[in-house]
VOGU-3710 file (C-alpha; in Angstrom, 3 decimals, decimal comma):
1> meslqqtavr> -121,679/-41,060/68,620  -120,100/-42,129/65,539  -117,200/-44,442/65,789  -113,792/-43,431/64,287  -114,043/-46,235/61,751  -117,502/-45,224/60,491  -116,167/-41,561/60,190  -113,275/-42,827/58,037  -115,290/-44,764/55,774  -117,779/-41,838/55,334
11> vlgplldaqp> -115,148/-39,315/54,860  -112,616/-41,129/52,696  -115,372/-42,356/50,362  -115,700/-39,195/48,313  -112,029/-38,758/48,147  -111,237/-42,193/46,965  -113,891/-41,827/44,197  -111,655/-39,260/42,409  -108,723/-41,817/42,172  -108,702/-44,532/39,612
21> lspgkvafaw> -109,253/-48,177/40,590  -105,838/-49,704/41,140  -104,345/-52,508/43,373  -102,956/-49,537/45,612  -106,344/-47,976/45,967  -107,931/-51,298/47,053  -105,127/-51,994/49,393  -105,560/-48,512/51,280  -109,339/-49,151/51,260  -108,737/-52,753/52,804
31> tiaagpalsr> -106,804/-50,932/55,446  -109,632/-48,531/56,324  -112,371/-51,176/55,866  -110,717/-53,906/57,884  -109,733/-51,982/60,600  -106,250/-51,878/62,276  -106,023/-55,298/63,866  -107,446/-57,208/60,705  -105,473/-55,237/58,371  -102,121/-56,189/60,482
41> astptwtpdg> -102,939/-59,715/60,258  -103,618/-59,876/56,599  -102,333/-59,154/53,202  -104,655/-58,057/50,334  -104,098/-58,940/46,692  -106,640/-57,188/44,263  -106,991/-58,109/40,449  -108,815/-56,184/37,733  -111,362/-58,818/37,587  -112,703/-57,774/40,791
51> tlrirardav> -111,008/-60,581/43,071  -109,859/-59,521/46,384  -107,554/-62,396/47,719  -106,781/-61,870/51,448  -103,926/-63,943/52,997  -104,594/-64,129/56,566  -101,395/-64,518/59,163  -102,825/-67,909/60,422  -105,913/-70,004/60,997  -107,114/-67,902/63,946
61> wrtelqrarp> -106,969/-64,684/61,975  -108,617/-66,519/59,012  -111,504/-67,234/61,159  -111,603/-63,636/62,386  -111,606/-62,379/58,537  -114,572/-64,876/57,726  -116,449/-63,517/60,647  -115,771/-59,983/59,697  -116,511/-60,403/55,928  -119,899/-58,977/55,678
71> mvterlshll> -119,002/-55,918/57,555  -115,654/-55,272/55,625  -117,516/-55,970/52,217  -119,861/-53,362/52,974  -117,352/-50,904/54,036  -115,436/-51,755/50,805  -118,509/-51,185/48,700  -118,876/-47,620/50,370  -115,223/-46,820/49,805  -114,637/-48,221/46,225
81> gpsavrriii> -117,988/-48,502/44,830  -120,315/-51,470/44,586  -118,480/-53,429/41,630  -115,041/-52,800/42,492  -114,730/-55,912/44,511  -116,883/-58,841/43,151  -115,394/-61,685/45,160  -113,376/-62,130/48,188  -111,168/-65,079/48,739  -109,647/-65,625/52,185
91> te> -106,808/-67,809/52,526  -104,022/-68,860/55,072
//
């Protein structure tokens, strides 16, 4: 059985492809890719050079974001394309 998170990434990817790359699109993709808990505990900021800065609510959430980075990066790649987010910087 496929999880809701996996289904969302699979279904929303083609829909997002039709939209131009923008900070709003990346923030939306972050919410889907990170999931409810991580997205509530963080604030994404994207720049056109491909840098995604994630500000964690505190040190504990920063650690959780670091642990989840590979999974979230893969989901972002599916949602936005492989070159949209080139670097992720996680701060507190």
